[in-house]
C-alpha positions in Angstrom: 68.1 15.5 -13.4 67.3 18.8 -15.2 69.8 17.8 -17.8 67.8 14.7 -18.5 64.4 16.2 -19.0 65.2 19.8 -20.2 65.7 18.8 -23.9 62.5 17.2 -24.4 60.0 20.4 -24.1 63.1 22.2 -25.8 63.0 20.1 -28.7 59.0 20.3 -29.0 59.5 24.4 -28.8 62.4 24.2 -31.5 60.6 21.5 -33.8 57.6 23.9 -34.0 59.9 26.9 -35.0 61.6 24.8 -37.8 58.0 23.5 -38.8 56.8 26.8 -39.5 60.1 28.1 -41.1 59.9 25.2 -43.4 56.2 25.5 -44.2 54.6 23.3 -46.6 56.0 19.7 -47.7 54.6 16.5 -47.3 54.8 15.7 -43.6 53.6 17.6 -40.7 55.1 18.7 -37.1 55.7 15.2 -35.8 58.2 14.4 -38.6 59.9 17.5 -38.2 60.1 16.9 -34.3 61.9 13.5 -35.2 64.2 15.0 -37.7 65.2 17.6 -35.1 65.4 14.9 -32.3 68.3 13.1 -33.7 70.5 16.1 -34.4 69.7 17.8 -31.3 70.8 14.7 -29.0 74.2 14.6 -31.0 74.3 18.4 -30.1 73.9 18.1 -26.6 76.9 16.2 -25.4 79.0 18.8 -27.4 77.7 22.0 -25.6 80.1 21.1 -22.7 83.0 22.0 -25.0 83.2 25.8 -24.9 85.0 26.2 -28.2 83.2 23.4 -29.9 79.4 24.2 -29.0 78.7 27.4 -31.4 80.4 25.2 -34.3 78.4 22.0 -33.5 75.3 24.0 -33.0 75.7 25.7 -36.6 76.5 22.5 -38.1 73.6 20.6 -36.3 71.2 23.4 -36.5 71.9 24.2 -40.2 73.6 21.3 -42.2 71.7 18.1 -40.4 68.6 20.0 -40.3 68.5 21.1 -43.7 69.4 17.8 -45.1 66.6 15.9 -42.8 64.4 18.4 -43.6 64.9 18.3 -47.3 64.2 14.6 -47.4 61.6 13.9 -45.1 59.1 17.0 -46.1 60.2 16.4 -49.6 61.1 20.3 -50.3 64.2 21.7 -52.0 67.5 21.6 -50.1 67.8 25.3 -50.6 64.4 26.2 -49.2 65.4 24.0 -46.1 68.9 25.2 -45.9 67.5 29.0 -45.9 64.6 28.2 -43.2 67.2 26.2 -40.8 69.8 29.0 -41.4 67.0 31.7 -40.0 65.9 29.6 -37.4 69.4 28.4 -36.3 71.1 32.2 -36.5 67.9 33.7 -34.6 68.5 30.9 -31.7 72.3 31.7 -31.6 71.9 35.2 -31.5 69.5 35.2 -28.7 71.6 32.3 -27.0 74.8 33.7 -27.4 74.9 36.9 -25.1 73.0 34.7 -22.2 75.8 32.2 -22.2 79.0 34.2 -22.8 78.5 37.2 -20.5 
């Protein structure tokens, strides 16, 4: 049951981080949350594979979210890519020691 309900509050928190990192643009938090929800749902089943989880997290967190944020917030791809790279990098460095040890 935890696996079904944990992604929702986690996605709301992560959307706040991505929203503040990609400050500006045309739309607000609700659109950023929607952009995050689709790759997040794609990523969750892939986290079960030990070697694939880090590659999938980097791909979903940096590439897919950057494309989505650039399109919906109408900001440059470079700006969206850098903001996603920073947030995803911080998240991966924070989560990696907890899951690998």
